[in-house]
Residue, then its C-alpha position, 0 to 999 in steps of 0.5 A: m821616347w822612341s818610335r812606339s812611345i812617340v806614337l803613344v804620346a801623340i795619341v794621348s796628347t790628341v785625346a787630352t786636347t779633345f777634352l781639355p781645350g785651352f789647358a795651360g799652354g794651349p790651344y793645342e795642335q792635333a797631329a795631321d798627315r802631311s803631303p810630300s811637298d810640305v815636308l820633303p825636298a823635291d829630290l827626296a819626294t821623288g827620284p829615278y827609282h822611287r816616289v813617296l806616296n801621299p799622304i805621309m802619316a804624321d804622329g806629331y813627332m815622326l813621319h811614316f813613309t810609304v814608298e813606291s819604287t822600281f824594286g817594290p814597295f817600302e815603308v820606313t819611319g823617319l827622314g834619315a831612314l828615307r834618305k838611306l832608302v833612296r841611296e839604297l835604291s840607287a845602289i840596287a839599280e847599279l847592281k842590277k845593271i852590273k848583273n845585266s852586263e855582258a861582262w857579268g854574263k861571260q864571267v858567271k855563266n858556268s858558275a852554277t855547274g862548276s865545282l862549287q855548285f852551292v855557290g852557283k845557286l847563291i849567285t843566281n838565286p841569292v838569299d836576302t839574309v844580312s850576313g854578320l848580324p851581331k847576335g849569333i854572328y854568321k849563323g846563316v853562313e856557318n850553316v852553309k859552311t857546315t853543310a858544304s863541308s861535310p865529309k861527303d863533299p870533296n870540295q870542302d876546303s875550297t867551299a869553306q874558303v869561299v864562305l869566308l871570303q863572301s862577307g869581305f867582298k860584300r862589305e867592299y861592294a857596299a862601301s863602293l856603293g855607299v850603302d850599309p852592308y847590314s841594311s834591313n832592305p831585303v832587295l839590297q841584301k839579295e843583290l849584294n849577296s849575289v855579287a859578293w858570292a860571285a866574287a868569292a867564287g872567282a866567277w866575278t873578277v871586277t874589284a869593288a874599286t873598279m866597279p862601273i858605278g854611276g848615278t848617286a850611288g857611293a856618295v853617302l860617306t864622302g868627305t865626312k869625318l865620322g862617316d869616313t871613320v865608320g865607313d872604313y871600319l865597316k869595309s875592313e872589319a868583320p862583325a866580330d872585329l867591329r864588336r871588339r872595337n866597339e866594346k873597347r871604345l865603350t870600355d875606354i870611356g868608362v861604360r860598365k862592362d855588363l851594360i856594354t854586353r847588354y847593349l851590343d847583344h841588343k837585337a835592334f842595333t846592327p854593327r853599323h848602329d853600334t859603331i856610330m853609337a860608340e864613336s859618337l859617345a867616345r867623342l863626347g870627351t869626359v861628359a857624365g851620364r853615358d851609362a844612363f843614356l845606354e840604359t835607355a837605348l835598351l828600351a829600343e824595340d825595332e830598327a826605327d827605335a834604334n835609328f832614333i837613339v843613334a841619331t840622338a847620340q849624333l845630335m849630342r856629338g854635333y853640339h859638343e863639337t860645333v857649339s859648346p862641350l857637353v858636361d853631363i847627360q840626363q834623361l827626363s820623361g824619355v827626352t835626352l837633355a845634355r848640359a853644356r859648358s856654356g850654361v845652355t841645355l841641349v834638348a837632343f830630340p831628332l823628330d821629323y815634324g813636331v806640333w804643339t801638344q799637351r804632352a809637349d807643354q807638360v814635358t817642357d814645363e818639367m824640363k824648366t822646373k827639374y832641369a833648369a839650365p844655369t842660364g835658363k836657356f834650352d836649345l832644342w835640336v831636331m832633324g826636321r821641323v816644328s810648327a809655327q805654333a810650337k815655336q811660339h810656345l817654346a820661345r816663351k819658355k826660353i827654348a830655342v829651336t834649331e831645325e834640320i840639324n843634318t844640314r848644319v852638322e854631320i849626321v850619318d843616316 
């Protein structure tokens, strides 16, 4: 039940509600757009570099945000994606401050006319490509290397070295700013690429550790166990190394080799997604059903889908580590259910704002009859909140709701 299917389910439920009022567990609610003040803390609704526009589109499950920012408009789906974007905007501001500084001007002013002229152009007019995407790793960089290292180029050795260094510097700067080096944010990519090319060419000698960073940039991974682990891997390892690490992690927990390959080749998931996923699943111990969960992940069509499934894995990891160890994972009508040793069944569903629809009524009935927990109890974990009416109906079915999970357990957005 990923982002696209969530939207479809919301539409179907709304139509059904229109023609079947009072059916079974009704009356049902219709999805309605929300205002920023309804669903967001003040600092997420507006900040130094952004403002979330009103209204926010709500489909009954996820929230879809249009963000006006100092660096242009953005559209993102999900609270986690919005938090990530706000951090990225702070990082962009910091990178722009660096590039407007006197030190930058002095160090890079001759780069465009130096021996590595192609690097000079990339410093002053960077592209927004995401270096090191897992499918066709480094194709863009390899193309630059091939061109710059042709027999006609007298600087081929130094040029090739700079190309290889750039990705490492980019990961270091991203880590110091607390942002994802594989982010789909084109503005962030351009600014990171520019500084990283300058560092690789020796035109910018300030290290990531001594970069003049202020504001909220750099705070995302501080002091979190999984976040620290993922952050260290992203900083120190190239995409090919991350892939090998994640492949081994998934192999060690018994995931089929063909499934691992298909998952790691999937275009919707970046190396960062893959690393969080592999770590989360590995931390579930001996739980059964991880193969079926990854098979479902293959249905992801875009970044919003990938975010949703990776968040689902993190909800399971959080429950396993802080409430009760999980025994097995099953999929039911697109919902991930995980039976805990305590006898309670976790419903891991990282929605933003849920309302009571006919579809929700039907799926929860199906859960009760086809996947009855030994205690008859279910615990629904969500990233955001659900309506008062939904809570009432869920409580009647012995389904407890735990909201805003990211404030209770570690979730890496």
